[in-house]
Structures are given as C-alpha cells and as structure tokens.
gemmi code that builds the backbone of each chain (N, CA, C; Angstrom):
import gemmi

chains = {
    "A": [
        ("SER", (-10.398, -53.909, -24.285), (-9.282, -54.489, -23.557), (-8.937, -55.855, -24.146)),
        ("GLN", (-7.724, -56.273, -23.870), (-7.261, -57.526, -24.437), (-7.576, -58.696, -23.512)),
        ("THR", (-7.951, -59.800, -24.098), (-8.170, -61.016, -23.322), (-7.532, -62.184, -24.057)),
        ("ILE", (-7.155, -63.172, -23.280), (-6.537, -64.359, -23.855), (-7.288, -65.580, -23.353)),
        ("HIS", (-7.616, -66.461, -24.251), (-8.387, -67.649, -23.915), (-7.561, -68.899, -24.190)),
        ("GLN", (-7.701, -69.856, -23.306), (-7.059, -71.149, -23.493), (-8.070, -72.229, -23.167)),
        ("TRP", (-8.053, -73.276, -23.935), (-8.890, -74.431, -23.588), (-8.285, -75.702, -24.147)),
        ("PRO", (-8.597, -76.820, -23.476), (-9.437, -76.923, -22.286), (-8.665, -76.514, -21.021)),
        ("ALA", (-9.332, -76.425, -19.923), (-8.681, -76.081, -18.660), (-7.923, -77.274, -18.105)),
        ("THR", (-8.481, -78.447, -18.234), (-7.811, -79.671, -17.807), (-8.012, -80.741, -18.872)),
        ("LEU", (-7.032, -81.632, -18.936), (-7.073, -82.679, -19.957), (-6.321, -83.890, -19.442)),
        ("VAL", (-6.937, -85.058, -19.571), (-6.268, -86.307, -19.236), (-6.244, -87.147, -20.505)),
        ("GLN", (-5.026, -87.491, -20.930), (-4.874, -88.204, -22.182), (-3.969, -89.427, -21.983)),
        ("PRO", (-4.241, -90.527, -22.690), (-3.339, -91.683, -22.583), (-2.068, -91.463, -23.398)),
        ("VAL", (-1.034, -92.159, -22.992), (0.224, -92.143, -23.749), (-0.053, -92.588, -25.185)),
        ("GLY", (0.561, -91.903, -26.127), (0.411, -92.244, -27.533), (-0.741, -91.567, -28.225)),
        ("SER", (-1.573, -90.866, -27.491), (-2.716, -90.176, -28.110), (-2.271, -88.803, -28.611)),
        ("PRO", (-3.028, -88.201, -29.531), (-2.667, -86.876, -30.033), (-3.126, -85.783, -29.077)),
        ("LEU", (-2.588, -84.588, -29.323), (-2.909, -83.444, -28.473), (-3.131, -82.211, -29.337)),
        ("SER", (-4.111, -81.420, -28.930), (-4.293, -80.120, -29.547), (-4.798, -79.147, -28.492)),
        ("LEU", (-3.986, -78.149, -28.177), (-4.377, -77.090, -27.244), (-4.472, -75.796, -28.031)),
        ("GLU", (-5.528, -75.059, -27.757), (-5.752, -73.841, -28.528), (-5.711, -72.600, -27.642)),
        ("CYS", (-5.186, -71.548, -28.221), (-5.080, -70.267, -27.542), (-5.515, -69.180, -28.513)),
        ("THR", (-6.382, -68.302, -28.052), (-6.793, -67.179, -28.894), (-6.722, -65.888, -28.089)),
        ("VAL", (-6.416, -64.828, -28.779), (-6.288, -63.515, -28.159), (-7.299, -62.583, -28.793)),
        ("GLU", (-7.904, -61.750, -27.966), (-8.856, -60.762, -28.462), (-8.391, -59.372, -28.083)),
        ("GLY", (-8.748, -58.411, -28.909), (-8.511, -57.025, -28.542), (-7.150, -56.486, -28.922)),
        ("THR", (-6.389, -57.237, -29.693), (-5.101, -56.747, -30.151), (-4.800, -57.377, -31.496)),
        ("SER", (-3.929, -56.752, -32.249), (-3.571, -57.325, -33.544), (-2.058, -57.521, -33.607)),
        ("ASN", (-1.668, -58.538, -34.360), (-0.267, -58.898, -34.545), (0.495, -59.043, -33.222)),
        ("PRO", (-0.075, -59.776, -32.278), (0.662, -59.963, -31.018), (1.776, -60.988, -31.194)),
        ("ASN", (2.767, -60.901, -30.334), (3.705, -62.012, -30.185), (3.004, -63.055, -29.322)),
        ("LEU", (3.138, -64.305, -29.701), (2.459, -65.372, -28.964), (3.475, -66.390, -28.468)),
        ("TYR", (3.199, -66.965, -27.316), (4.145, -67.852, -26.651), (3.417, -69.071, -26.097)),
        ("TRP", (4.112, -70.203, -26.089), (3.695, -71.374, -25.331), (4.782, -71.691, -24.317)),
        ("TYR", (4.354, -71.843, -23.054), (5.247, -72.241, -21.978), (4.712, -73.530, -21.351)),
        ("ARG", (5.612, -74.232, -20.697), (5.208, -75.380, -19.906), (5.830, -75.244, -18.516)),
        ("GLN", (5.016, -75.538, -17.531), (5.517, -75.625, -16.161), (5.327, -77.055, -15.701)),
        ("ALA", (6.431, -77.782, -15.617), (6.356, -79.142, -15.097), (6.261, -79.069, -13.575)),
        ("ALA", (5.820, -80.155, -12.958), (5.609, -80.175, -11.512), (6.891, -79.763, -10.782)),
        ("GLY", (6.792, -78.733, -9.934), (7.937, -78.291, -9.153), (9.003, -77.559, -9.951)),
        ("ARG", (8.677, -77.204, -11.171), (9.673, -76.520, -12.008), (9.196, -75.130, -12.396)),
        ("GLY", (10.079, -74.388, -13.025), (9.721, -73.058, -13.487), (9.061, -73.096, -14.841)),
        ("LEU", (8.943, -71.936, -15.449), (8.323, -71.817, -16.760), (9.370, -72.037, -17.851)),
        ("GLN", (9.081, -72.983, -18.700), (9.985, -73.267, -19.806), (9.339, -72.815, -21.106)),
        ("LEU", (10.029, -71.945, -21.825), (9.510, -71.476, -23.111), (9.608, -72.600, -24.135)),
        ("LEU", (8.494, -72.938, -24.774), (8.466, -73.998, -25.768), (8.531, -73.419, -27.184)),
        ("PHE", (7.659, -72.473, -27.448), (7.574, -71.867, -28.780), (7.221, -70.390, -28.642)),
        ("TYR", (7.681, -69.602, -29.611), (7.146, -68.254, -29.703), (6.977, -67.894, -31.164)),
        ("SER", (6.054, -66.962, -31.396), (5.691, -66.596, -32.763), (5.536, -65.093, -32.862)),
        ("ILE", (6.164, -64.508, -33.877), (6.034, -63.069, -34.088), (5.064, -62.752, -35.211)),
        ("GLY", (4.505, -63.794, -35.849), (3.540, -63.555, -36.916), (2.984, -64.865, -37.437)),
        ("ILE", (2.002, -64.766, -38.320), (1.374, -65.964, -38.895), (2.446, -66.832, -39.555)),
        ("ASP", (2.411, -68.101, -39.206), (3.333, -69.106, -39.751), (4.805, -68.827, -39.431)),
        ("GLN", (5.052, -67.952, -38.479), (6.425, -67.693, -38.033), (6.573, -68.225, -36.604)),
        ("ILE", (7.141, -69.421, -36.499), (7.243, -70.105, -35.217), (8.705, -70.392, -34.930)),
        ("SER", (9.116, -70.092, -33.695), (10.456, -70.455, -33.246), (10.321, -71.497, -32.154)),
        ("SER", (11.061, -72.569, -32.303), (11.043, -73.634, -31.310), (12.252, -73.482, -30.410)),
        ("GLU", (12.019, -73.556, -29.125), (13.104, -73.297, -28.186), (13.797, -74.554, -27.697)),
        ("VAL", (13.077, -75.639, -27.643), (13.678, -76.868, -27.130), (13.234, -78.035, -28.006)),
        ("PRO", (14.128, -78.983, -28.244), (13.702, -80.173, -28.999), (12.719, -80.963, -28.150)),
        ("GLN", (11.661, -81.383, -28.769), (10.630, -82.006, -27.969), (9.641, -82.719, -28.868)),
        ("ASN", (8.652, -83.268, -28.210), (7.623, -84.058, -28.839), (6.447, -83.207, -29.295)),
        ("LEU", (6.586, -81.892, -29.233), (5.466, -81.012, -29.503), (5.748, -80.150, -30.723)),
        ("SER", (4.664, -79.615, -31.300), (4.798, -78.660, -32.395), (3.789, -77.542, -32.166)),
        ("ALA", (3.998, -76.430, -32.837), (3.082, -75.300, -32.706), (2.751, -74.758, -34.086)),
        ("SER", (1.567, -74.179, -34.179), (1.167, -73.550, -35.433), (0.390, -72.278, -35.131)),
        ("ARG", (0.432, -71.370, -36.085), (-0.285, -70.102, -35.943), (-1.008, -69.851, -37.260)),
        ("PRO", (-2.169, -70.450, -37.408), (-2.893, -70.327, -38.677), (-3.550, -68.969, -38.884)),
        ("GLN", (-3.819, -68.264, -37.791), (-4.396, -66.926, -37.865), (-3.635, -65.999, -36.930)),
        ("ASP", (-3.814, -64.726, -37.131), (-3.037, -63.736, -36.377), (-3.159, -63.908, -34.879)),
        ("ARG", (-4.352, -64.241, -34.397), (-4.575, -64.285, -32.962), (-4.893, -65.694, -32.465)),
        ("GLN", (-4.404, -66.679, -33.178), (-4.636, -68.071, -32.796), (-3.317, -68.816, -32.773)),
        ("PHE", (-3.088, -69.515, -31.679), (-1.836, -70.260, -31.504), (-2.209, -71.644, -31.007)),
        ("ILE", (-1.701, -72.672, -31.681), (-2.100, -74.044, -31.380), (-0.867, -74.865, -31.029)),
        ("LEU", (-0.975, -75.621, -29.979), (0.093, -76.533, -29.554), (-0.380, -77.955, -29.813)),
        ("SER", (0.448, -78.756, -30.474), (0.013, -80.085, -30.896), (1.070, -81.135, -30.605)),
        ("SER", (0.588, -82.357, -30.588), (1.486, -83.507, -30.558), (0.797, -84.652, -31.284)),
        ("LYS", (1.569, -85.457, -31.979), (0.993, -86.617, -32.662), (0.855, -87.783, -31.698)),
        ("LYS", (1.831, -87.905, -30.783), (1.813, -89.008, -29.818), (2.356, -88.515, -28.496)),
        ("LEU", (1.513, -88.422, -27.503), (1.921, -87.909, -26.206), (2.806, -88.900, -25.458)),
        ("LEU", (3.744, -88.335, -24.700), (4.600, -89.095, -23.809), (4.230, -88.759, -22.374)),
        ("LEU", (4.610, -89.623, -21.452), (4.355, -89.343, -20.039), (4.995, -88.014, -19.629)),
        ("SER", (6.169, -87.751, -20.179), (6.923, -86.541, -19.813), (6.277, -85.264, -20.331)),
        ("ASP", (5.228, -85.390, -21.140), (4.527, -84.196, -21.631), (3.547, -83.645, -20.602)),
        ("SER", (3.348, -84.357, -19.519), (2.440, -83.863, -18.468), (2.963, -82.540, -17.911)),
        ("GLY", (2.042, -81.655, -17.614), (2.440, -80.370, -17.045), (1.336, -79.356, -17.204)),
        ("PHE", (1.675, -78.131, -16.842), (0.742, -77.019, -16.930), (1.189, -76.157, -18.102)),
        ("TYR", (0.352, -76.052, -19.111), (0.709, -75.356, -20.341), (0.084, -73.965, -20.348)),
        ("LEU", (0.915, -73.002, -20.603), (0.475, -71.617, -20.575), (0.723, -70.956, -21.920)),
        ("CYS", (-0.282, -70.257, -22.381), (-0.151, -69.432, -23.566), (-0.030, -67.986, -23.101)),
        ("ALA", (0.740, -67.206, -23.791), (0.887, -65.797, -23.433), (0.981, -64.957, -24.699)),
        ("TRP", (0.609, -63.709, -24.561), (0.789, -62.775, -25.668), (1.577, -61.558, -25.190)),
        ("GLY", (2.297, -60.958, -26.130), (3.035, -59.749, -25.825), (2.868, -58.770, -26.964)),
        ("GLY", (2.835, -57.489, -26.613), (2.691, -56.466, -27.638), (4.016, -55.817, -27.934)),
        ("GLN", (3.996, -54.517, -28.086), (5.227, -53.798, -28.400), (6.117, -53.626, -27.184)),
        ("GLY", (5.506, -53.704, -26.026), (6.296, -53.574, -24.813), (6.859, -54.914, -24.397)),
        ("TYR", (7.442, -54.952, -23.230), (8.096, -56.170, -22.774), (7.161, -57.107, -22.020)),
        ("GLU", (6.078, -56.580, -21.456), (5.252, -57.442, -20.609), (4.553, -58.506, -21.436)),
        ("GLN", (4.395, -59.647, -20.812), (3.601, -60.711, -21.409), (2.382, -60.949, -20.537)),
        ("TYR", (1.298, -61.342, -21.194), (0.046, -61.561, -20.494), (-0.381, -63.001, -20.733)),
        ("PHE", (-0.578, -63.683, -19.642), (-0.784, -65.117, -19.699), (-2.261, -65.494, -19.669)),
        ("GLY", (-2.540, -66.614, -20.329), (-3.858, -67.197, -20.246), (-3.995, -68.006, -18.965)),
        ("PRO", (-5.164, -68.607, -18.758), (-5.419, -69.340, -17.509), (-4.713, -70.687, -17.428)),
        ("GLY", (-4.216, -71.184, -18.553), (-3.453, -72.428, -18.520), (-4.294, -73.676, -18.741)),
        ("THR", (-3.624, -74.742, -19.156), (-4.232, -76.066, -19.310), (-3.414, -77.068, -18.533)),
        ("ARG", (-4.076, -77.780, -17.638), (-3.405, -78.840, -16.870), (-3.528, -80.130, -17.664)),
        ("LEU", (-2.394, -80.630, -18.185), (-2.383, -81.864, -18.975), (-1.779, -82.987, -18.151)),
        ("THR", (-2.508, -84.071, -18.041), (-2.011, -85.273, -17.388), (-2.005, -86.396, -18.406)),
        ("VAL", (-0.827, -86.946, -18.641), (-0.695, -88.063, -19.576), (-0.584, -89.341, -18.747)),
        ("THR", (-1.483, -90.278, -18.998), (-1.527, -91.495, -18.176), (-1.068, -92.732, -18.956)),
    ],
    "B": [
        ("ASP", (20.919, -75.034, -19.817), (21.651, -73.946, -19.191), (20.667, -72.877, -18.760)),
        ("GLN", (20.491, -72.751, -17.430), (19.507, -71.827, -16.913), (20.140, -70.456, -16.760)),
        ("GLN", (19.661, -69.481, -17.505), (20.261, -68.155, -17.490), (19.657, -67.259, -16.420)),
        ("VAL", (18.524, -67.646, -15.884), (17.891, -66.903, -14.803), (17.626, -67.885, -13.674)),
        ("LYS", (18.120, -67.535, -12.490), (18.025, -68.476, -11.385), (17.384, -67.856, -10.162)),
        ("GLN", (16.484, -68.600, -9.561), (15.926, -68.219, -8.273), (16.282, -69.362, -7.335)),
        ("ASN", (17.262, -69.112, -6.492), (17.850, -70.199, -5.720), (17.060, -70.582, -4.482)),
        ("SER", (16.091, -69.747, -4.124), (15.257, -70.080, -2.965), (13.914, -70.578, -3.452)),
        ("PRO", (13.632, -71.862, -3.304), (12.343, -72.367, -3.782), (11.170, -71.890, -2.939)),
        ("SER", (11.450, -71.515, -1.681), (10.341, -71.071, -0.839), (10.830, -70.052, 0.182)),
        ("LEU", (9.875, -69.253, 0.663), (10.159, -68.215, 1.649), (8.918, -68.049, 2.515)),
        ("SER", (9.134, -67.989, 3.814), (8.025, -67.787, 4.735), (8.258, -66.515, 5.533)),
        ("VAL", (7.240, -65.651, 5.579), (7.380, -64.342, 6.214), (6.134, -64.063, 7.045)),
        ("GLN", (6.328, -63.344, 8.113), (5.189, -62.948, 8.954), (4.487, -61.746, 8.333)),
        ("GLU", (3.183, -61.730, 8.438), (2.403, -60.597, 7.936), (2.925, -59.286, 8.512)),
        ("GLY", (3.028, -58.279, 7.647), (3.500, -56.972, 8.090), (4.996, -56.772, 7.947)),
        ("ARG", (5.739, -57.875, 7.803), (7.183, -57.757, 7.652), (7.553, -57.650, 6.179)),
        ("ILE", (8.841, -57.489, 5.919), (9.306, -57.373, 4.540), (9.574, -58.755, 3.942)),
        ("SER", (9.177, -58.932, 2.696), (9.537, -60.133, 1.927), (10.578, -59.711, 0.900)),
        ("ILE", (11.641, -60.473, 0.819), (12.686, -60.191, -0.179), (12.898, -61.446, -1.016)),
        ("LEU", (12.594, -61.322, -2.283), (12.773, -62.438, -3.208), (13.930, -62.109, -4.150)),
        ("ASN", (14.806, -63.069, -4.328), (16.031, -62.835, -5.084), (16.063, -63.571, -6.409)),
        ("CYS", (16.836, -62.996, -7.315), (16.953, -63.563, -8.661), (18.344, -63.226, -9.189)),
        ("ASP", (19.015, -64.196, -9.776), (20.323, -63.989, -10.383), (20.288, -64.363, -11.853)),
        ("TYR", (21.105, -63.700, -12.640), (21.152, -64.018, -14.060), (22.605, -64.076, -14.519)),
        ("THR", (22.813, -64.740, -15.634), (24.179, -64.938, -16.112), (24.477, -64.175, -17.392)),
        ("ASN", (23.459, -63.817, -18.147), (23.666, -63.186, -19.444), (23.768, -61.663, -19.290)),
        ("SER", (24.934, -61.118, -19.566), (25.135, -59.674, -19.401), (24.379, -58.849, -20.450)),
        ("MET", (23.806, -59.520, -21.445), (23.039, -58.812, -22.468), (21.586, -58.595, -22.047)),
        ("PHE", (21.179, -59.194, -20.957), (19.817, -58.952, -20.473), (19.691, -57.485, -20.067)),
        ("ASP", (18.606, -56.857, -20.527), (18.469, -55.442, -20.210), (17.069, -55.073, -19.723)),
        ("TYR", (16.224, -56.080, -19.571), (14.883, -55.785, -19.063), (14.447, -56.961, -18.211)),
        ("PHE", (13.895, -56.634, -17.051), (13.587, -57.668, -16.076), (12.159, -57.474, -15.560)),
        ("LEU", (11.508, -58.599, -15.338), (10.119, -58.527, -14.894), (9.900, -59.505, -13.753)),
        ("TRP", (8.919, -59.180, -12.927), (8.462, -60.098, -11.906), (6.998, -60.437, -12.168)),
        ("TYR", (6.690, -61.728, -12.015), (5.327, -62.202, -12.179), (4.909, -62.917, -10.907)),
        ("LYS", (3.617, -62.867, -10.673), (3.027, -63.531, -9.511), (2.074, -64.595, -10.031)),
        ("LYS", (2.121, -65.767, -9.414), (1.277, -66.850, -9.915), (0.587, -67.572, -8.760)),
        ("TYR", (-0.733, -67.660, -8.870), (-1.500, -68.482, -7.943), (-1.675, -69.871, -8.551)),
        ("PRO", (-1.933, -70.884, -7.732), (-2.113, -72.251, -8.244), (-3.200, -72.315, -9.304)),
        ("ALA", (-2.939, -73.097, -10.339), (-3.899, -73.352, -11.416), (-4.309, -72.087, -12.175)),
        ("GLU", (-3.504, -71.050, -12.102), (-3.766, -69.839, -12.875), (-2.518, -69.443, -13.639)),
        ("GLY", (-2.696, -68.613, -14.662), (-1.537, -68.079, -15.357), (-0.869, -66.984, -14.542)),
        ("PRO", (0.422, -66.775, -14.738), (1.119, -65.689, -14.032), (0.566, -64.330, -14.429)),
        ("THR", (0.623, -63.399, -13.510), (0.223, -62.023, -13.797), (1.422, -61.112, -13.586)),
        ("PHE", (1.538, -60.152, -14.464), (2.654, -59.224, -14.401), (2.573, -58.375, -13.140)),
        ("LEU", (3.716, -58.195, -12.496), (3.739, -57.450, -11.241), (4.483, -56.127, -11.384)),
        ("ILE", (5.736, -56.204, -11.770), (6.564, -55.019, -11.850), (7.755, -55.315, -12.741)),
        ("SER", (8.324, -54.279, -13.341), (9.470, -54.485, -14.220), (10.527, -53.418, -13.957)),
        ("ILE", (11.704, -53.657, -14.525), (12.769, -52.671, -14.421), (13.660, -52.778, -15.644)),
        ("SER", (14.066, -51.641, -16.141), (14.993, -51.582, -17.250), (16.405, -51.477, -16.698)),
        ("SER", (17.372, -51.888, -17.497), (18.757, -51.880, -17.027), (19.327, -50.465, -16.864)),
        ("ILE", (18.599, -49.457, -17.331), (19.089, -48.088, -17.140), (18.746, -47.572, -15.738)),
        ("LYS", (17.951, -48.357, -15.010), (17.583, -47.978, -13.653), (18.143, -48.989, -12.668)),
        ("ASP", (18.193, -48.598, -11.405), (18.571, -49.577, -10.391), (17.452, -49.815, -9.378)),
        ("LYS", (16.347, -49.099, -9.569), (15.226, -49.252, -8.642), (13.937, -48.842, -9.343)),
        ("ASN", (12.888, -49.599, -9.073), (11.563, -49.220, -9.554), (10.552, -49.587, -8.487)),
        ("GLU", (9.670, -48.644, -8.200), (8.747, -48.809, -7.090), (7.307, -48.719, -7.581)),
        ("ASP", (6.449, -49.575, -7.012), (5.024, -49.517, -7.342), (4.246, -49.960, -6.110)),
        ("GLY", (3.838, -48.982, -5.335), (3.101, -49.298, -4.121), (3.954, -50.059, -3.127)),
        ("ARG", (3.493, -51.238, -2.728), (4.243, -52.025, -1.748), (5.398, -52.797, -2.376)),
        ("PHE", (5.496, -52.758, -3.684), (6.490, -53.560, -4.414), (7.615, -52.688, -4.948)),
        ("THR", (8.841, -53.115, -4.679), (10.014, -52.425, -5.196), (10.963, -53.457, -5.767)),
        ("VAL", (11.449, -53.190, -6.966), (12.456, -54.067, -7.552), (13.778, -53.317, -7.601)),
        ("PHE", (14.841, -53.994, -7.181), (16.183, -53.447, -7.195), (17.022, -54.244, -8.179)),
        ("LEU", (17.844, -53.543, -8.939), (18.712, -54.191, -9.913), (20.159, -53.822, -9.641)),
        ("ASN", (20.995, -54.831, -9.516), (22.437, -54.637, -9.350), (23.111, -55.276, -10.562)),
        ("LYS", (23.408, -54.443, -11.560), (23.924, -54.978, -12.822), (25.306, -55.595, -12.666)),
        ("SER", (26.132, -55.007, -11.835), (27.491, -55.546, -11.682), (27.453, -56.938, -11.065)),
        ("ALA", (26.486, -57.162, -10.186), (26.350, -58.476, -9.558), (25.418, -59.390, -10.331)),
        ("LYS", (24.790, -58.857, -11.356), (23.782, -59.607, -12.126), (22.733, -60.182, -11.167)),
        ("HIS", (22.177, -59.291, -10.392), (21.248, -59.700, -9.345), (20.096, -58.710, -9.265)),
        ("LEU", (18.900, -59.244, -9.112), (17.775, -58.367, -8.826), (16.959, -58.967, -7.695)),
        ("SER", (16.248, -58.080, -7.034), (15.432, -58.527, -5.913), (14.096, -57.788, -5.920)),
        ("LEU", (13.112, -58.462, -5.379), (11.767, -57.890, -5.230), (11.482, -57.767, -3.741)),
        ("HIS", (11.157, -56.547, -3.316), (10.823, -56.293, -1.926), (9.329, -56.025, -1.820)),
        ("ILE", (8.699, -56.672, -0.888), (7.268, -56.444, -0.629), (7.141, -55.957, 0.806)),
        ("VAL", (6.664, -54.716, 0.944), (6.550, -54.127, 2.272), (5.258, -53.318, 2.381)),
        ("PRO", (4.414, -53.569, 3.362), (4.439, -54.731, 4.254), (3.824, -55.948, 3.561)),
        ("SER", (4.255, -57.114, 3.924), (3.714, -58.331, 3.330), (2.314, -58.598, 3.875)),
        ("GLN", (1.470, -59.130, 2.993), (0.108, -59.446, 3.372), (-0.184, -60.905, 3.013)),
        ("PRO", (-1.110, -61.540, 3.707), (-1.426, -62.944, 3.389), (-1.810, -63.155, 1.923)),
        ("GLY", (-2.452, -62.175, 1.309), (-2.819, -62.275, -0.099), (-1.637, -62.266, -1.049)),
        ("ASP", (-0.460, -61.946, -0.518), (0.752, -61.982, -1.346), (1.281, -63.407, -1.484)),
        ("SER", (0.730, -64.325, -0.741), (1.194, -65.712, -0.814), (0.932, -66.262, -2.213)),
        ("ALA", (1.997, -66.621, -2.895), (1.934, -67.058, -4.287), (3.330, -67.483, -4.698)),
        ("VAL", (3.463, -67.931, -5.917), (4.784, -68.197, -6.484), (5.199, -66.980, -7.313)),
        ("TYR", (6.405, -66.529, -7.102), (6.921, -65.355, -7.802), (8.029, -65.790, -8.764)),
        ("PHE", (7.873, -65.375, -10.016), (8.861, -65.678, -11.041), (9.544, -64.391, -11.481)),
        ("CYS", (10.848, -64.440, -11.631), (11.516, -63.345, -12.312), (11.806, -63.782, -13.739)),
        ("ALA", (11.870, -62.824, -14.628), (12.100, -63.096, -16.046), (13.014, -62.016, -16.608)),
        ("ALA", (13.766, -62.378, -17.632), (14.709, -61.437, -18.235), (14.666, -61.534, -19.746)),
        ("SER", (14.982, -60.420, -20.373), (14.990, -60.361, -21.826), (16.187, -59.535, -22.282)),
        ("ALA", (16.711, -59.878, -23.461), (17.853, -59.165, -24.016), (17.400, -58.266, -25.148)),
        ("ILE", (18.099, -57.152, -25.312), (17.684, -56.163, -26.300), (17.742, -56.720, -27.715)),
        ("TYR", (18.640, -57.700, -27.944), (18.757, -58.232, -29.299), (17.641, -59.227, -29.615)),
        ("ASN", (16.887, -59.636, -28.607), (15.773, -60.555, -28.823), (14.724, -60.314, -27.751)),
        ("PHE", (14.074, -59.161, -27.828), (13.148, -58.813, -26.764), (11.875, -59.644, -26.813)),
        ("ASN", (11.719, -60.449, -27.889), (10.548, -61.314, -27.933), (10.683, -62.510, -26.990)),
        ("LYS", (11.879, -62.798, -26.604), (12.136, -64.030, -25.865), (12.460, -63.722, -24.415)),
        ("PHE", (11.777, -64.425, -23.512), (11.986, -64.233, -22.088), (12.487, -65.507, -21.452)),
        ("TYR", (13.389, -65.330, -20.522), (13.900, -66.435, -19.742), (13.360, -66.300, -18.319)),
        ("PHE", (12.740, -67.360, -17.836), (12.132, -67.329, -16.513), (12.966, -68.120, -15.517)),
        ("GLY", (12.963, -67.649, -14.286), (13.512, -68.426, -13.197), (12.541, -69.521, -12.801)),
        ("SER", (12.965, -70.341, -11.861), (12.160, -71.491, -11.452), (11.089, -71.135, -10.423)),
        ("GLY", (11.114, -69.906, -9.938), (10.073, -69.446, -9.031), (10.424, -69.608, -7.565)),
        ("THR", (9.862, -68.711, -6.752), (9.959, -68.795, -5.288), (8.556, -68.742, -4.719)),
        ("LYS", (8.246, -69.737, -3.911), (6.922, -69.785, -3.301), (6.945, -68.996, -2.004)),
        ("LEU", (6.195, -67.911, -1.973), (6.123, -67.054, -0.789), (4.892, -67.415, 0.024)),
        ("ASN", (5.115, -67.599, 1.322), (4.013, -67.837, 2.255), (4.041, -66.733, 3.302)),
        ("VAL", (2.987, -65.933, 3.326), (2.888, -64.866, 4.316), (1.925, -65.331, 5.400)),
        ("LYS", (2.460, -65.492, 6.595), (1.664, -66.027, 7.705), (0.939, -64.902, 8.439)),
        ("PRO", (-0.345, -65.108, 8.736), (-1.114, -64.059, 9.458), (-0.618, -63.917, 10.891)),
    ],
}
model = gemmi.Model(1)
for chain_id, residues in chains.items():
    chain = gemmi.Chain(chain_id)
    for i, (resn, *xyz) in enumerate(residues, 1):
        res = gemmi.Residue()
        res.name, res.seqid = resn, gemmi.SeqId(i, " ")
        for name, pos in zip(("N", "CA", "C"), xyz):
            atom = gemmi.Atom()
            atom.name, atom.element = name, gemmi.Element(name[0])
            atom.pos, atom.b_iso = gemmi.Position(*pos), 0.0
            res.add_atom(atom)
        chain.add_residue(res)
    model.add_chain(chain)
structure = gemmi.Structure()
structure.add_model(model)
structure.setup_entities()
C-alpha cells in the first residue's frame, strides 16, 4: 500500500531563516506530487505540483521554491522566511486517477 | 480568482439529521469533482467524487449531487453523526489539466449529539 511521509510535524522558525520541508512517498512510482498551504482560516492553496523528476510547476508567486530530486521525494524550501509564510503545509500525491492522498502536514510558525 | 467557492464557512446540524454542504464553481471546463474531509492538524482524506457525466454518486451515508447548468455541487450526509464533525473541502479539476486541483475554502461541520 502507498504511504506518504512529511516532516517535521511542527516547526517554529524566525523571520529570515531558511526552510526545508520534506515529503516522501512509498509504494508507488512516478506519482504526481503537490505542495499545498492552508493559512489560518483559509482553504487549501496549491503552491507547486510536479509530474516528474525536476518537473515543477509553480502556481503562485511567492517566497518559496520546490524541488524533486528523486521520483518519490518532494522538497519545499525558502532562503528567507517571512511572517506570511506561516501556515499548515500539506504534501499530496496522485496517481493515474483523480484522487489525491495527503500527508499529515507540517505546522510552520514564523516568529 | 477563486474558481471553487464554499460560501458557508460553518454548519451546525443535530445528530441523525441531514447535513448539506454546498460548493460552487466558475470554470465550465471542470469535469471532475471531489470532496475531502479534514480533522484538525491532519491532512485531508478523500471522501467521495463525481464525474461530470453523472449527476449523483452515492457511497453509504454520503451522496454528492452535481448540477452542471448551475455549476453547483453538494454533499449530503444522512444520517449525520458526531464523528462527521470536521472541515469539508470540495475540489475540482479540468480535463485539460487533470493534475491540477482547485480547492474551496472549506466548510466546518459540527454535528451535535
């Protein structure tokens, strides 16, 4: 069966510090991978999606970047965090069908 | 520009009654719709979906209705149970880009015992 891992579960970082969130998927190959953010009181905003290694689409201009160095690894990064980067970050994978399967999420607080 | 909208941020229902969660969309190219359920501090879990070739899909206590002319879909939960209390998101995808999903802002359902 497929599983998706995200870490860390929670993170508190000062403004201006770098960020690296990692997501890995097991039990499937060549998945579509996604990064979403849910800001407080808001819905899910798609940040990036990837259909293959080094194939990343950015959905919104922002302070973040994404990379996919391996088939089942998706990394969300920032060189300098802003207060507005606080939120709940979700990684998801999708196969040939339409459903997406989400990881447990990372709660990021930028102070 | 939000292409999928859930205009009710919250809904409160008595246990055993019907819960109806609504979702509207603006893009006529959307052809696949999904509902997700999310508990606090967890990732959303897939609940039910519907293709645009159908107007109804049922799975146990959950039924999704699609009205393409109105660009509206709804999720019915009958009977509602306290464990259904969660945030519900609807999402839509277009056939020309099925990799990309647009999510609504969510509706927080509270089922009172």
